[in-house]
C-alpha positions, 0 to 999 in steps of 0.5 A: 554798339560794337563797344558796347557788345564786346564790353558786355562779353568781356564781363560776361567770361569775368563773371563765369571764370570766377565762378569756376576758379571757386567751384574748384577753390570748395572742391579742393576744399572739401576734399582731403589734401594728401601727403607730400610724397614720400608717404604709407599707406594702403588700398582701400578697394579690392582687385585693383591695377598696379599698372606699369606708368601712369594711365589706363593704356599701360599694361597691367603688372600685378593685382593688388588685394584689399588693405595691401600696404604700399609706399607713394614715392611721387604723385602725377595728375591722377595718378600714384607712382609706388615702389615695386610691388613684391613680383614686379622686377626688370628686365635688361637685354644680357647684351647692355650688361656684364655678369658678374662671376658668381652671376649674382649683380649685373654692370650696365656695360652699354652707354644707356640700357633701358629697363622693362618693367616686368611680373608673373601677370604681364603679358607686354614689356616696355621700357619704362626705366633708361640707367646709365653705365656703371650701374650695377644690377642685382640679379634675380635669375639667370638670361632667359632669350637674351634677357636678363631679370634683376630687381627693380632698379631704385627710381623704377615706380609702379603706378596706381590711381590716387583713388584707390590709396589711403594715405596713413601719416602716421607711418614712416616710410624707409629711405630708398629700396624698394620693399613694401613698408610694413603698415602699423595702423590696423586696417579695415576689415575685408569685406566678407563677400569679396573673399566670397567672390576671389574664393569663388573665382579661383575655384573657378580658374581650379574647375576650368583647368579641367577636362570639358565634360567634368567640369562641375560649375554648380556650386560656384554659380551659386556662390557666385549669385549669393554675392550679387544679392547681398554685396552692398558694394555695386561693383562687386555686385555688378563683378559676380552677375557678369561672373553669374551670365559668363557661368550660364554660357558655359554650361551651354558651350559643355552641354555642346560639347558632350552633344557634339561628343555623343553625336561623335560617338553615335557616327564612329559606331556607325560606321563600325557597322557599315565596316562590318556589314561591306566585309560580310556582304564582300565575303559573301559575294567571293564564296557565291562567285565562286559557288556559281563559277563552272566545273572544269571541263578537265583537268591535268597536266600540260604536254605537247601533243607530240603525235600532231607535231607535225601536222597542220592542226590547231590542237597540239597540246593535250591533258594527261592524268597522273599517270601520262594518260592522255584526258582531251586535247587542248587548243585556244585563242587566248592562252598561249598553252606553251607557257603552261606545259608541264604544270597542272591545270583546270581549263574550261571552254567548249568539249568536242568529240573527235572521232579520228582520234576518239578522244575530247577536243576542249576549246579553251577559254578560261584556264587556271593553274592548281596548286 
């Protein structure tokens, strides 16, 4: 019974394997065979990322437009290794090379040197090529931040998914070099809706460089909406719809920012009003306080009361007028009147008539030095 079950399982596995092989052979027969690299081709869709390695986790170096010519040098699974496109360069550590006197070439001085793939749009740099000591590299720009920008070494490759490249068997491929060949075959006509999408994207990028309140998204959103309605390719329709939705968000953001600015302007105006009101109230209070302050009991110059120098009497100072005549007698527990001798002052306090000297005594509660 066990042998019969095992035999049945083995037969079933063989049948499934045969079916899988047949299906794979049928798929491969239906798919057009690719030429053996190297061969020329062109990008068959719009806006394709060219990456630093054969996988989506490798960082993008450039974006290839539809019909861009390429040279395929290798094939790895579903990825094609291309000669580096225009704008792609290498970065090598300045410490690993020796620059020529004219600065146009760099010779590798270390046993090996890492070359990092770079481009104006690349946000990262990973090592993609190793070169040996003695290798001469063409310098693209002077050293900066410890790195030298060089032309990609001959063995350098950039990568794109195979499905985005259409081979052109009739195109000749020049040996070596990193330049992209010029294809003599007429490529398909570009999709006008894809061009509209591209132009609208450039216009949106330009608008986003402006200050927030100066941006005008109206016509750009209309162009993206037109592409979303008329595009025949699903990916282009979806991309345009996402841009329309994005612009809606940008317009809401702009409106909220405008409201915030308006609130801030009103708050500034209100704070200015309050500041002015406080200043006016303080000035008014100061004027009112000055007006409510009682008049001086007497004014004059403080002098010692000589006639009382030898007397045990609390009043030892007087006020005299401009001609030296006594005005009032002074005494005070709050002020040291000796400090004011010779100064013109005004005094307030309790005024009492002293019959013995036939003049008034002022007990000073408040004293101001007069200019």
